[in-house]
C-alpha positions in Angstrom: 0.0 0.0 0.1 1.4 3.4 -1.2 1.8 6.3 1.6 -0.2 8.3 -0.6 -3.2 6.0 -0.4 -2.4 5.6 3.9 -2.1 9.1 4.0 -5.8 10.0 1.8 -7.3 7.3 4.0 -6.3 8.9 7.2 -7.5 12.2 5.8 -10.5 10.9 4.6 -11.3 9.1 8.2 -10.2 12.3 10.0 -12.9 14.6 7.7 -15.6 12.8 8.2 -15.3 12.3 12.6 -15.1 16.1 12.2 -17.4 17.1 9.2 -21.3 17.6 9.6 -23.4 14.9 9.0 -25.2 16.2 6.1 -21.8 17.5 4.5 -20.6 15.8 1.2 -17.2 14.0 0.5 -16.6 14.6 -3.0 -12.8 12.6 -4.2 -12.0 14.7 -7.1 -11.8 12.3 -10.5 -12.8 9.5 -8.6 -9.9 6.5 -8.9 -8.0 8.7 -11.2 -7.7 11.3 -8.8 -6.2 14.4 -9.5 -3.6 14.1 -12.2 -3.4 14.0 -16.1 -7.1 12.4 -17.5 -7.1 10.2 -20.6 -9.3 12.7 -22.0 -9.7 16.5 -22.2 -13.5 16.4 -20.7 -12.7 13.9 -17.6 -13.3 16.0 -15.0 -16.3 18.0 -15.9 -18.0 14.4 -17.2 -16.8 13.3 -13.1 -18.5 16.7 -11.7 -21.6 16.9 -14.1 -23.8 14.3 -12.1 -22.8 15.8 -8.7 -24.0 18.4 -6.9 -21.8 20.6 -5.0 -23.1 22.6 -1.7 -21.8 24.7 1.0 -20.8 22.6 4.2 -19.0 19.9 1.1 -15.5 18.8 1.0 -13.5 18.6 -2.0 -10.3 15.9 -1.7 -8.1 16.3 -4.8 -6.0 12.9 -3.7 -2.0 13.5 -5.1 0.9 12.6 -3.6 3.3 15.3 -2.4 5.8 16.6 -5.2 4.2 15.1 -7.6 1.6 17.6 -8.6 -0.4 20.4 -7.5 -3.9 22.4 -7.2 -4.4 26.0 -8.0 -7.5 27.6 -7.6 -7.8 30.7 -10.0 -10.1 32.8 -11.7 -12.6 31.9 -14.4 -10.5 33.5 -17.4 -7.1 31.9 -16.0 -9.3 28.8 -15.9 -10.5 29.0 -19.7 -6.9 29.9 -21.3 -4.8 27.7 -18.7 -2.9 30.8 -17.1 -1.3 30.3 -13.9 0.1 33.3 -13.5 -2.4 35.2 -11.4 -3.7 32.2 -8.7 -6.0 32.6 -5.8 -4.6 29.7 -4.2 -1.9 27.1 -4.8 -1.6 23.9 -2.6 1.3 21.7 -3.5 1.0 18.8 -0.7 -1.3 16.5 -1.5 -3.4 15.2 -1.2 -5.8 18.6 -0.6 -9.1 19.1 1.0 -10.8 22.4 0.4 -14.1 23.0 2.6 -16.6 24.6 0.1 -17.9 27.9 2.3 -20.0 30.0 0.0 -22.3 29.9 -2.9 -20.3 30.2 -6.5 -18.8 29.1 -9.1 -14.7 27.6 -8.2 -12.0 26.8 -11.2 -9.3 24.3 -10.2 -6.1 23.8 -12.7 -2.6 21.8 -12.2 0.2 23.9 -12.9 2.7 21.0 -13.4 3.8 21.1 -16.8 1.2 21.2 -19.7 -1.4 19.0 -17.6 -4.3 21.8 -17.5 -3.7 21.7 -21.5 -4.2 18.2 -21.1 -7.6 18.3 -18.9 -6.5 18.6 -15.5 -8.8 21.1 -14.8 -11.8 21.2 -12.5 -14.9 23.7 -12.7 -17.8 23.4 -9.9 -20.7 25.2 -9.1 -21.6 25.1 -5.2 -25.2 26.4 -4.8 -27.6 26.9 -1.2 -28.6 22.9 -1.1 -26.9 19.8 0.2 -24.4 18.0 -2.5 -24.6 15.3 -3.6 -22.7 12.5 -5.6 -25.2 11.9 -8.5 
């Protein structure tokens, strides 16, 4: 068993113990995790059937040093421009709390990962989250 999976498992368990009973825990990409996908629409296809609500959490599973996560503005997401990120995370797995209604944009700045489809846009609503 890899260290990354052990850390992810520990993170998930801790999150479940502390989190709200009604909050959803979304593991971004499912079994794929946060990595270069086989097709450029993979993460949008993954997100499409899901509902994201305030209080939910996103887990971006990746090993420290193997990838990263940037939160960016819409225009930067669309252009895969990483020059002005809102926030940067390098030590995966990264767990983010969804605390406000709105649109959120996530990309990887490793190599050309964003251009190859390692990016995600979600809309967080007022209602409860669901896994689709």
